[in-house]
N, C-alpha and C positions, 0 to 999 in steps of 0.2 A: 656148123661144119667148118667155117673159116676160122673160128676161134680155136677149135680143136687142132686144126692144122698148124696154126701159129705156135701153140704150146708144144707140139711135138718137135717142131723145128728148133725151138730154143733148147730143148732138152738134148737134142742131138748135138748141137754146136758146143754145149758145155762139156761134153765128153772129151773134146780135143784140147782143153786148156791144160797147160803144164803146171804141176804142183811142185813147189820147191821142196828140196830134200831137207831132212832134219839137220844135216851137217852144215847146211848154209845158214841156219839160225845161230846168232851169237849171244843169245840171252841165257841167263842163269836163273836159278830159283831165288837168289838173294838180290836181284836187280831192283825189285820193287821196294824193298825195305831199306836199301842202302841210300846214303845221302850223296847227292851228286857233288862233283867237285866244283862246278860253277853254279853258285846260288842264283844267279840271274836267269838261269834256264827255267826256273819255276814260274816265271811270268813272262807273258808276251810283251808287257809294257816296258818301255825303256826306263833306265834309272834316272832319278831326278838330278838334274845338273843345275846348280844355282847360277843364275845369270843376273847381271846388273841391268836395272831398268832406269830409264830416263823419265823424270817427272814431266807430266804434261803441262806445258806452259799455259797460263791463263790467257783467256782471249784478250787480245790487245784492242783497246778502244782508243780511238784517236780523239783529239781535243774537239774536233768538229762534231764527231758523233755524240760526245758528251753534251755539247751545246745544243744539239738538236733533239736530245732525249727529253721527254715530258717529265714533269715532277710527279713523284709517286709517294703517296701517303700509306704507310703500313698500318693496316687496321688493328685495333686492340684485340686482346684475347683475355676474357675474364674467367677463363676456366680455372686458373690457379687461385684467384681470389675467391671464387665460389666454392672451390673445394676446401680451402682453409676456413671459410665462413661456416660451412656445414660441419666441419670438425669440432667447432666450439660447442654448440648444443649437444652434439653427439658425445663429446667427452664429459660435459657437465651431467648429462643424464646417465651415461654408462658407468662412469667412475664410481659414484657412490653405490651403484647396484652390485659392484663386484667386491666391495669392502665388507669385512665381517663386522658384527656387532662388537663394540668396544666400550667397556666401562672405565671412565676416567677416575683414577684413584684420587682421594682427597689430599690436599697439601695444607698443612697447618703452619707453614713458614710465616705467612702474613700475620696470622693471629698471634704467633709467638713473638714476632718482631714488635707488633703493636703493644703487646703485654710488657715487653721489656722496655719500651720507650717511656712508659709511665714513670717507673722509679728513676730512669735515667734523666728525664726532664726535671723531676722533682729535685734530684741531686745537682744537676748541672746548671739549672737556671740561676740559682743564687750565686754560683761560682762565677758566672759571667757578668754579674752586676758590679758596677763600680762602687768603691767605698764612699759612704755618705756620712758627712758630719752634720749632726742635728744642730741647728742654730739655737742660741740661748733665748730665753723668754724671761724678762724682768717683771712680768705682771705680778707674780706672787710677792716678790721683794717689795715692789711699790705699794701693794695693798697692805702688807704688814707695816711698812713704814708710815702709811697714813693712819693706821690704827693708833700709833703712839700718841700724837697730839690730840687725837679724838678722845682717847681714854683720859688723858690729863685734863681736858676741858670738860668732859661730860661727867666724870666721877664726882659725886657730891662731896662737899667739904664738911668736915666734922668740927671745924674751928668756929669760935664765936665771931671772930672778925672776918670770916669768910675767906681766909687764905686757902690756897690749893691743898688738896688732900695728899698726904704722903703716900697713901695707897695708890692714888691716881698717878702721882709722879713716878713711883717705882714701877707700876704696871706699864705706864707709857714708855718709860725708859727701857724697860725690858723688851718691849716690842720694837723700839728703835734699834737696840743692839742686835736683836734677832734679825731685823730687816737688813742691817748692815752685813751680818754674816751671810744671809741669803744672797745679797747683792754681790758679795765677793765670790761666793761659790758659783753663782750664775755666770760671772765673768771668767772664772778660771777653770771650769769643768766643762768638757765636751763629751757627748755620747757619739761614738763613731760606729756605724754599721759596716762590718767588713764582710769578707767572702762567706765565712761559715759561722760567724758569731758577732756580737756587739760588745764593745768595751768602753769604759769610762777613762778619759785621759785628762791630764792637767795641762793647762796652757802656760807656757813659760816664755817670757820675752817682755819687751817694753810695753807698758800699759795693757798687757794681756790682749793685744789687738791681733788676734789670729785671723780674723776675716779679711784684713787688709795685708796679710803677709808679714806683719812685723813681729809675730811670735810663732812658736812651734808647739807641737803636741809631744808630751812626754808621759810615760806610763805612771799610773798612780801606784802607791804602795798597796800591799795586799789588803784584802777586805778585813776590817777589824772584827767582824762578827764571825765569819766562817774561816778566816785565816787563809783564804784562797785568792787567786788573781781576780781582779775586777773585770773578768771577761767570761761570757757565757755563750755556749753554742746554741744555735736556733733549735736544733732537734731535741735539746734537753729541756727547753722551756715548755711547761704544760699549761700555763695560764698567765694572764696579765690584765691589769685594769687601772682605773683612775678614780680617785675619791676627792670630793663628793661626786664630780661629774667630769666629762671630757671638756666641757665648756670652761670650767674653772677648776683645774686639777691642783689640789693642794698636795696630795700624796699620790705618787705613782707606785704601782705594785706589780711584781712578777714573781713567779715561782718556778724553780728549776730543780732538776734531779742530778745535775753534774756534781754538786757538792757531796762528799761522802755522807752516807746515811747517819752515821753516828754523830754528825755535827748539826743535824736538822733541828734539834731542840735547844739551841743556844739563843740567848738574848730574846729579841722579839719573836723569834720562831717558836718559842715555848707557848705562845698564845694561839698558835695555829692548831685548832682542834681537828682539822682534816688530815694533817700529816701528809704523807706521800710526796714530800719534797721540801726544799729549802726556800722559804719566802724572803723577798727583799723589798725594802721600802726606800724611796728617795723623794725629796721634794720636787714639785713641778717646776724645775728651773730650766727646762728645755722646752722647745716647741713640741707640745704633746701631739698635735695633729700630724706633724712630720714623723714623730716617733711611732705613732699608730700606723701611719701609711707604710713605713719601712717594715714594721712587724708583719703587716698583711702581705706585702710584696714578697717577703722571704719565707712565707708559709709557716709562721709561728702559730702554734695552737692557742686557742682562747676559749674559755667557758663564759657564758653570759652571767654577769654579776648584777643582782638586783639593785637598782638605785631608786631614789625618791620619784624621779620622773617615770621610770619604767613601772614602778609599783602603782602609781596613780593611773597610768594608761591601762594597766592590767585590770584595775578595779572598774574603770569606765567600761571596758569591753565586757566584763562579767555582768554589769548591770544591764547592758544592752541585750 
């Protein structure tokens, strides 16, 4: 009952409230959509006004306070080192796992370079070697000279009184003259190994003393057999040898293809049944061991020539 009474009283009192008239309202239908003249009226917050601020000063510590403060040790932190250490195995394991399979293409550069080095070394090595003058060897001239008196003494006499044989005298004299010629040729001819070939020179000067610098080398006249210069390139020589052996070479021999082919059958070359080159013969008036050494160092070709010693060794090996 009390509640009903209160509600009725409120309704009665509201009937006496004055309602404003429509003329008192100043709003229009466009007021809501229009833009206000003062933009700040859209917010109740004040506009930002920049203001200068003063830095806060650090706390001032007096000298006495510093002296009374205890020493402090900052503890280490191994977090960064541990993280970097963990990254190593992780990268090592993970990086290959992310890479695609790759087939490495072949590279023939090294093989081609090595293949080219062979001919280059064969050509360049002799070009870097110094010129070599083969020293003379008077053994052959001395041996022939000793044969002269030996023939004169040993040849039997056909005279009743036992006087020397004319045949022995002429034979011994011939050997003495030939030994003199060999001695002169040994003293005045030098074989010189140069960059790309070897050549025979004549010694010109006082006493033909080239080894002590008292004489000089001059070119020999053209070869009387082939009519060419007495110089032959190493790559044109196809064989060389010594007769009867290297220990006592009476005749030295070599064959070359540098001479024109139409000259291959002249003089002693006509006795060469093998052909395929121009043979040359010269007496063993130089140091044959040095001659052979230079031939081998400069890559001159050589075919094995059967000798009495090699034939005997071959027979012994066959019997075994």
